C-alpha positions as CSV (number, residue, x, y, z in Angstrom):
1,X,-74.1,-66.0,111.1
2,X,-77.4,-64.3,111.0
3,X,-80.3,-63.0,113.8
4,X,-82.7,-66.1,114.6
5,X,-85.7,-66.3,112.2
6,X,-88.0,-67.1,115.8
7,X,-89.7,-64.3,117.5
8,X,-87.3,-62.3,120.1
9,X,-86.3,-64.8,122.9
10,X,-87.8,-67.8,121.4
11,X,-91.3,-66.7,123.2
12,X,-94.6,-67.2,121.4
13,X,-97.7,-65.0,121.0
14,X,-101.3,-65.2,121.2
15,X,-103.7,-62.8,120.9
16,X,-106.4,-63.8,123.7
17,X,-110.0,-62.7,124.2
18,X,-110.8,-64.2,127.8
19,X,-114.1,-65.9,128.1
20,X,-117.1,-63.7,128.8
21,X,-119.3,-66.5,130.4
22,X,-119.9,-66.8,134.1
23,X,-118.3,-69.7,136.0
24,X,-120.0,-71.7,138.7
25,X,-118.8,-68.9,141.5
26,X,-120.7,-66.1,139.3
27,X,-117.2,-64.4,137.8
28,X,-116.7,-64.3,134.3
29,X,-113.2,-65.6,132.8
30,X,-110.6,-68.6,132.1
31,X,-110.0,-71.9,133.4
32,X,-107.5,-71.5,136.0
33,X,-104.0,-73.5,135.4
34,X,-100.3,-73.3,136.0
35,X,-97.4,-73.9,134.0
36,X,-94.3,-75.9,135.3
37,X,-91.7,-74.5,133.0
38,X,-92.8,-71.4,131.3
39,X,-92.9,-68.1,132.3
40,X,-96.2,-66.2,130.5
41,X,-96.8,-62.5,130.1
42,X,-100.4,-60.6,129.2
43,X,-100.2,-57.2,127.3
44,X,-103.6,-55.9,127.8
45,X,-105.1,-54.0,124.8
46,X,-108.8,-53.5,125.8
47,X,-111.4,-54.1,128.1
48,X,-111.4,-54.2,131.6
49,X,-110.3,-57.5,134.0
50,X,-108.4,-59.1,136.5
51,X,-105.6,-61.5,137.1
52,X,-106.3,-64.0,140.5
53,X,-103.2,-65.8,141.3
54,X,-102.1,-68.4,143.8
55,X,-98.6,-68.9,144.2
56,X,-96.3,-69.5,147.5
57,X,-97.2,-66.4,149.0
58,X,-100.8,-66.8,148.6
59,X,-103.7,-65.5,147.0
60,X,-103.6,-62.0,145.1
61,X,-105.7,-60.4,142.9
62,X,-104.3,-57.5,140.4
63,X,-106.5,-55.1,138.1
64,X,-105.8,-55.5,134.3
65,X,-106.9,-52.8,132.1
66,X,-105.3,-51.3,128.8
67,X,-101.9,-50.7,128.8
68,X,-101.2,-53.1,131.7
69,X,-98.3,-55.7,132.0
70,X,-97.9,-58.5,134.2
71,X,-96.1,-61.8,134.0
72,X,-96.1,-64.4,136.1
73,X,-93.3,-67.4,136.7
74,X,-93.6,-71.5,136.3
75,X,-95.7,-72.6,139.5
76,X,-98.3,-69.4,139.6
77,X,-101.6,-71.0,139.5
78,X,-103.6,-68.1,137.4
79,X,-107.2,-67.3,136.5
80,X,-108.0,-64.8,133.9
81,X,-111.2,-62.7,135.1
82,X,-113.3,-61.2,132.3
83,X,-115.2,-57.8,133.4
84,X,-115.7,-56.5,130.4
85,X,-114.0,-56.8,127.4
86,X,-110.8,-58.0,127.9
87,X,-108.4,-58.4,125.4
88,X,-105.1,-59.5,126.0
89,X,-101.7,-60.5,124.0
90,X,-99.8,-62.9,125.6
91,X,-96.0,-63.8,125.4
92,X,-95.1,-67.0,126.2
93,X,-91.6,-67.8,127.0
94,X,-90.2,-71.3,126.0
95,X,-92.2,-71.3,122.5
96,X,-93.5,-74.8,121.6
97,X,-93.5,-75.9,125.3
98,X,-97.4,-75.0,126.0
99,X,-98.1,-76.5,122.9
100,X,-96.3,-79.8,124.4
101,X,-98.3,-79.6,127.5
102,X,-96.5,-77.4,130.4
103,X,-99.8,-76.3,131.6
104,X,-101.7,-77.9,134.4
105,X,-105.5,-76.9,135.3
106,X,-106.7,-76.6,139.0
107,X,-109.3,-79.8,138.9
108,X,-110.3,-80.8,142.0
109,X,-108.1,-83.1,143.4
110,X,-109.4,-86.8,143.3
111,X,-109.3,-85.3,139.5
112,X,-105.4,-84.1,139.4
113,X,-104.5,-86.9,141.3
114,X,-105.2,-89.2,138.7
115,X,-103.4,-88.7,135.5
116,X,-105.4,-90.5,133.5
117,X,-108.9,-88.5,134.8
118,X,-107.3,-85.9,134.1
119,X,-106.5,-86.1,130.7
120,X,-109.9,-87.0,129.9
121,X,-111.1,-84.3,132.0
122,X,-109.2,-81.9,129.8
123,X,-109.6,-83.2,126.8
124,X,-111.5,-80.9,123.7
125,X,-113.3,-82.5,120.9
126,X,-111.4,-82.6,117.5
127,X,-114.2,-80.7,115.9
128,X,-117.6,-79.0,116.1
129,X,-117.3,-75.4,117.3
130,X,-120.6,-76.2,119.5
131,X,-119.1,-79.2,121.1
132,X,-115.9,-77.8,121.9
133,X,-117.4,-74.6,123.1
134,X,-119.5,-76.8,125.7
135,X,-116.2,-79.2,126.4
136,X,-114.3,-75.6,127.4
137,X,-116.7,-74.4,129.3
138,X,-117.1,-77.4,131.2
139,X,-113.6,-78.0,131.5
140,X,-113.1,-74.3,132.6
141,X,-115.8,-75.0,135.6
142,X,-113.9,-77.6,136.8
143,X,-111.1,-75.9,136.9
144,X,-112.5,-73.4,139.1
145,X,-114.7,-75.8,141.3
146,X,-110.8,-77.0,142.1
147,X,-109.2,-73.7,142.2
148,X,-111.4,-72.3,144.9
149,X,-111.1,-75.3,147.0
150,X,-107.2,-74.8,146.9
151,X,-108.0,-71.0,147.7
152,X,-110.2,-72.1,150.6
153,X,-107.3,-74.6,151.9
154,X,-104.8,-71.6,151.7
155,X,-106.5,-69.3,153.2
156,X,-107.5,-71.5,155.9
157,X,-103.7,-71.9,156.6
158,X,-103.2,-75.0,155.5
159,X,-99.5,-74.9,154.4
160,X,-99.3,-78.2,152.5
161,X,-102.4,-77.1,150.0
162,X,-100.2,-76.0,147.3
163,X,-97.2,-78.3,147.6
164,X,-99.5,-81.3,147.3
165,X,-101.2,-79.9,143.8
166,X,-97.8,-79.1,142.6
167,X,-96.8,-83.1,143.0
168,X,-100.0,-83.7,141.4
169,X,-99.3,-81.6,138.7
170,X,-95.7,-83.0,138.3
171,X,-97.2,-86.7,137.8
172,X,-99.7,-85.4,135.4
173,X,-96.7,-83.7,133.0
174,X,-94.4,-86.7,133.7
175,X,-94.6,-88.9,130.7
176,X,-94.4,-85.9,128.3
177,X,-91.5,-83.6,130.0
178,X,-88.6,-85.5,128.8
179,X,-89.0,-83.7,125.3
180,X,-89.0,-80.4,126.9
181,X,-85.6,-80.1,127.5
182,X,-85.0,-80.6,123.4
183,X,-87.5,-77.9,122.9
184,X,-86.1,-75.3,125.0
185,X,-82.3,-75.7,123.3
186,X,-83.8,-75.4,119.9
187,X,-85.9,-72.5,120.7
188,X,-85.1,-70.3,123.5
189,X,-81.6,-71.3,124.2
190,X,-80.4,-71.2,120.0
191,X,-81.9,-68.0,120.2
192,X,-79.9,-66.5,123.1
193,X,-77.1,-68.5,122.1
194,X,-77.1,-66.6,118.6
195,X,-77.0,-63.4,120.6
196,X,-74.2,-63.9,122.4
197,X,-72.1,-64.5,119.4
198,X,-73.4,-61.5,117.2
199,X,-72.2,-59.6,120.5
200,X,-68.9,-61.7,120.6
201,X,-68.2,-60.7,117.0
202,X,-69.0,-57.1,117.3
203,X,-67.0,-56.7,120.0
204,X,-64.3,-58.3,118.1
205,X,-64.4,-56.2,114.8
206,X,-66.9,-58.4,112.8
207,X,-70.1,-57.3,111.8
208,X,-70.8,-60.0,109.1
209,X,-74.0,-61.2,110.4
210,X,-75.9,-58.1,109.5
211,X,-75.6,-60.0,106.2
212,X,-78.8,-61.8,107.3
213,X,-80.9,-58.8,108.3
214,X,-84.5,-58.8,107.4
215,X,-88.3,-58.7,108.7
216,X,-90.4,-61.4,109.3
217,X,-93.6,-61.7,109.9
218,X,-95.8,-63.9,111.6
219,X,-99.1,-65.9,109.8
220,X,-102.1,-65.4,111.8
221,X,-104.3,-68.7,111.9
222,X,-107.4,-68.4,110.0
223,X,-110.8,-69.4,110.2
224,X,-112.6,-69.4,114.0
225,X,-110.9,-68.2,116.7
226,X,-109.6,-71.2,118.8
227,X,-110.8,-72.6,122.2
228,X,-108.0,-72.0,124.2
229,X,-107.8,-72.1,128.6
230,X,-108.7,-68.4,129.4
231,X,-110.5,-67.7,126.3
232,X,-111.1,-67.8,122.5
233,X,-107.7,-67.0,120.8
234,X,-105.7,-66.2,117.4
235,X,-102.6,-67.9,117.3
236,X,-99.4,-67.0,115.3
237,X,-96.7,-69.0,113.6
238,X,-93.5,-67.2,115.2
239,X,-90.7,-69.8,113.6
240,X,-89.8,-72.9,114.3
241,X,-92.8,-74.2,114.4
242,X,-94.4,-72.7,117.1
243,X,-97.8,-71.1,117.3
244,X,-99.0,-70.1,120.0
245,X,-99.2,-70.0,124.4
246,X,-102.9,-70.8,124.9
247,X,-103.9,-74.0,123.1
248,X,-105.4,-77.0,124.0
249,X,-102.5,-78.2,126.5
250,X,-103.9,-82.0,126.4
């Protein structure tokens, strides 16, 4: 028995530089979206910003500064706001699920209600730095428009607005969600079971698993920073083929 070679807890890590260009409302930052299964955390390593969120308790804004650690659970619509040089280490539960598409952006209702139209709006071109940058900005701007409309409905007392978006999001991911159980079982669940087995072994007087002790170093992606939902990112291979927490999600 040996310790798991995946990153602790079967999580993934990404170094994120939040977009610094302005959205239609004049705020600089990323594309508002939610995850249906995964919990995401921010460890702020530089700059200043804020996290705008919508959940069943309503809308709120959480300040972000170096040293801050915040996390948000599945169903929390979140928007990273860059007030100057915001850099974040993202730690995401269920490594592999973000890459498998458990995120949905807050496009306007007419787009989110149509999975085919949503997929077209979310797509980034496969190549070309300028083309990808323009496409990332377009989809960010569209997500902000939908986010603002959803926030306004909720603040006006429309109790069904968030449930409506949740239902639309579930339809968007319906075709790929069947694979998610396997990802969870082979990553975070396997890592948790390995930890439990080691704890049980030590309680029984066996430390044989310590013979597998060792250091693992994540390999950072090369080349230019990638385009994620929230900003430009550097991904890491953290074991099991899982690379990052903020990929295209398309």
